C-alpha positions in Angstrom: 21.5 57.0 5.3 18.6 57.6 2.9 15.6 59.5 4.2 12.1 58.9 3.1 10.6 62.0 1.5 7.3 63.3 2.7 5.8 63.1 -0.8 6.6 59.3 -0.9 4.5 58.6 2.1 1.0 57.4 1.3 -1.5 57.5 4.1 -4.2 54.9 3.9 -7.3 55.0 6.1 -9.4 51.9 6.9 -13.0 52.1 5.4 -15.6 52.8 7.9 -17.2 49.6 9.3 -20.9 49.2 8.8 -23.3 47.8 11.3 -23.4 44.4 9.5 -19.6 44.2 9.6 -19.5 45.1 13.3 -22.0 42.3 14.0 -20.0 39.8 11.8 -23.1 39.1 9.8 -21.4 38.7 6.4 -18.9 36.3 7.8 -21.6 34.2 9.5 -23.5 34.0 6.2 -20.4 32.9 4.3 -19.6 30.3 6.9 -23.2 28.9 6.8 -23.1 28.8 3.0 -19.9 26.8 3.1 -21.4 24.4 5.6 -24.5 23.8 3.6 -22.5 23.3 0.4 -20.5 20.5 2.0 -23.5 18.9 3.6 -24.8 17.7 0.2 -21.5 16.5 -1.2 -20.5 12.9 -1.5 -19.1 11.7 1.9 -15.6 10.3 2.0 -15.7 9.0 5.6 -14.6 5.4 5.9 -15.2 3.0 8.8 -11.6 2.6 9.9 -10.0 0.1 10.5 -12.4 -2.1 8.7 -12.2 0.2 5.7 -9.1 2.1 4.5 -8.4 4.7 1.9 -5.7 4.0 -0.8 -2.4 5.6 -0.1 0.7 6.1 -2.2 2.9 3.0 -1.7 6.2 4.3 -3.0 6.0 7.7 -1.3 4.4 6.8 2.0 6.7 7.3 5.0 5.8 4.5 7.4 7.8 2.2 9.6 11.4 1.6 8.5 12.9 -1.6 7.0 16.3 -3.0 6.2 16.5 -4.5 2.8 18.1 -7.8 1.9 20.2 -8.4 -1.2 19.6 -11.2 -3.7 21.5 -13.6 -1.4 19.3 -12.9 1.6 22.0 -10.9 3.4 21.4 -7.5 5.0 22.1 -4.9 2.2 23.5 -2.3 4.6 27.3 -1.6 4.4 27.5 0.3 7.7 28.5 3.7 6.1 26.7 5.6 8.9 25.2 8.1 6.4 21.7 7.6 7.6 22.6 8.0 11.3 24.7 11.1 10.4 22.0 12.9 8.5 19.1 11.9 10.8 17.8 15.2 12.4 16.2 13.3 15.3 19.3 11.2 16.1 17.2 8.1 16.4 19.5 5.7 14.4 22.2 3.7 16.2 24.7 1.6 14.3 27.6 -0.6 15.4 29.8 -1.9 12.5 32.2 -4.8 12.1 34.4 -6.2 9.4 32.2 -7.9 6.8 32.6 -11.7 6.2 31.8 -11.2 2.5 34.2 -10.0 -0.2 31.9 -7.5 -1.8 31.9 -5.0 1.1 34.2 -3.8 3.8 31.7 -3.5 6.7 28.3 -4.7 7.8 26.0 -3.7 10.7 26.3 -5.8 13.8 23.7 -3.6 15.5 21.2 -1.4 13.8 18.5 0.2 16.0 15.9 2.8 15.1 13.7 4.5 17.8 10.4 4.7 16.0 8.9 7.0 18.6 11.7 9.5 18.3 11.8 9.4 14.5 10.1 12.3 12.6 9.7 10.2 9.4 11.3 12.8 7.2 12.8 10.2 4.8 16.3 11.6 4.9 17.8 8.3 5.9 16.3 6.7 2.8 17.5 9.4 0.5 21.1 9.3 1.8 21.6 5.6 1.7 24.1 4.8 -1.1 23.1 1.2 -1.5 19.3 1.4 -1.0 19.5 -0.6 2.2 17.0 1.4 4.4 13.5 2.4 3.3 10.3 3.6 4.7 7.4 1.3 4.2 3.6 1.7 3.8 3.2 0.1 7.3 1.8 2.5 9.8 -0.4 0.4 12.2 2.3 -0.2 14.8 1.4 -0.5 18.5 3.6 -1.1 21.5 2.9 -1.3 25.2 6.3 -0.1 26.1 8.9 2.2 24.6 11.3 -0.7 24.2 8.9 -2.5 21.9 9.1 0.4 19.4 12.9 0.5 19.2 13.4 -1.7 16.1 16.6 -3.7 16.0 18.2 -5.3 13.0 16.0 -8.4 13.2 12.8 -6.5 13.4 13.8 -4.2 10.5 14.7 -7.3 8.3 11.4 -8.9 9.3 9.6 -5.7 8.1 11.3 -6.1 4.8 10.1 -9.7 4.5 6.5 -8.5 5.2 6.5 -5.6 2.8 8.8 -6.6 -0.1 5.8 -7.8 -2.2 4.0 -4.5 -1.7 7.0 -2.3 -2.1 9.9 -4.1 -4.0 13.4 -2.9 -3.4 14.7 -0.6 -6.1 18.4 -1.6 -5.7 20.0 0.9 -8.1 23.5 0.1 -9.5 26.2 1.5 -7.2 29.9 1.8 -8.3 32.1 -0.5 -6.3 29.2 -2.8 -5.0 28.7 -5.7 -7.5 25.6 -6.9 -5.7 23.7 -3.8 -6.7 21.9 -3.1 -9.9 19.6 -6.1 -9.8 16.2 -6.5 -8.2 17.1 -7.2 -4.6 14.1 -9.2 -3.5 15.3 -12.5 -2.1 13.2 -15.6 -3.1 10.4 -16.6 -0.9 11.5 -18.5 2.2 15.0 -17.1 2.1 16.7 -16.9 5.4 19.4 -14.5 6.5 23.0 -15.4 5.6 24.7 -18.0 7.7 27.0 -17.0 10.6 30.3 -15.3 9.7 33.0 -17.8 8.7 36.2 -17.9 10.8 39.2 -15.9 9.7 42.4 -17.4 8.6 43.9 -17.3 12.1 41.0 -19.4 13.4 39.2 -16.5 15.2 35.7 -15.3 14.3 35.9 -12.1 12.3 32.6 -10.9 13.6 33.7 -11.3 17.2 36.1 -8.4 16.8 35.1 -5.3 18.8 32.5 -3.5 16.8 33.0 0.1 15.8 30.4 2.2 17.5 29.3 5.4 15.8 27.0 8.0 17.3 26.2 11.1 15.3 26.4 14.3 17.3 
């Protein structure tokens, strides 16, 4: 164990406080100068909600949305990466076998609790197919907690509302041929039709969904 030598110890004494310091007069003067300096600057106050300030569209972390691909289908492949990485555990997904040949699974249920979410953006960063994004929308009001639990239909509707303001990036992903092109569906596009029946005559989407809850 190394001992500290006496000659290495430096004693420091606080300077004696003057009467002005004891009465906080210098601090009061500095505070009044700062107040007067800001009084004559240009005001940036706006009359919200009639007036709004510009905000960064691409980086803004507002309400979530589920993107559609170029065919109007939900772009999510139900990989559960967003629900796994979510620190607030506010994403709930149930997956089933996809009726389309370009993916293995798709979400039957996709719920996000907007009240529990901390809007960190990790779900957007972790998504491998650019299916979930945070939008510039922030003016969301609900009378009950259930109104602010966004299901898949609400999340897809949010995409339809914000796709012109914030287009989907849709980067190319290995193994997913529908990626790499601008994913905005044409105006008036509706979701994909119901899942086609399987070869045995049963509905493939009616199979028991795989439920995943990150813990």
